[in-house]
C-alpha positions, 0 to 999 in steps of 0.5 A, a space after each residue: 163245147 161239150 164234155 164229150 167234145 173236150 175229151 177226145 184226145 185226136 193227138 197223143 204224145 206218143 204216136 203224133 205225127 206232124 204231117 197229120 196234125 190239122 195245125 200243119 196241113 192248115 199251115 201247109 195249105 195256107 203257105 200253098 194259097 199265100 205264095 200262089 196269091 204273091 205270085 198273082 199280086 206280084 204283076 199288079 205291082 203288089 207284094 203279099 204285105 201291101 195287098 192286105 191292108 189296101 183291101 181292107 180299106 178298099 172294104 172298110 173305107 178307113 181304118 185306124 193304124 191300129 185296127 189294121 193292124 188288129 185285123 192283119 194280125 200284126 204288131 203297130 210298130 210292122 204297120 207303121 213300117 208298112 204304111 211308110 211304104 204303101 204311102 211313099 208308092 202314093 196308095 194310102 194316106 194317114 190323115 189325123 182326125 180332127 175329133 182326137 188329134 191323136 188318132 189317125 185314120 187311114 184312107 186309100 188314094 186314088 191310086 190306091 183305089 186303082 192298084 187293088 181294083 184287081 184284086 179281089 179277082 186274084 183272089 177269088 180265082 186263087 181259091 177256086 183253084 185251090 177249093 178244085 173238086 169240092 161241093 157247096 156243102 163241103 165247101 160251107 162244112 169246111 168254112 164252119 170247121 175252121 171257123 170252130 177251130 177259131 172260136 176255140 182259140 179264142 175260149 182258150 186266149 180267154 182261158 176256158 
């Protein structure tokens, strides 16, 4: 990040307005998108908490419990409880590694594959509905901005 970019204060304590802050607007957009996804995946018999790990397993094939927790930005305890519920619904299974018995892999069952099959269509429809009126260039620009914010966050966490 250049020093001129670092020294540009977009917000000041005396004039800070939450409704005009990037953080508030990102959170509001996220909540609205999440709400619509929740409404639509409910018809598939899934909850918000359930479709995320199922989608990750669909893409990755299998993951460790720790990898799933990191990807979903949650802790191992919450991930374990969620996997308990998914296993009870027979949507995934935990398999102990033969190479290292301490490692547990999570994989989709046939029922899990079937349950998550329609989710990509739901996600695409919801995202496209929220991006109505955006041009392809604006979409790429928005993605670039959001990625830059996440890179800046990582730099903050690393103390840079």
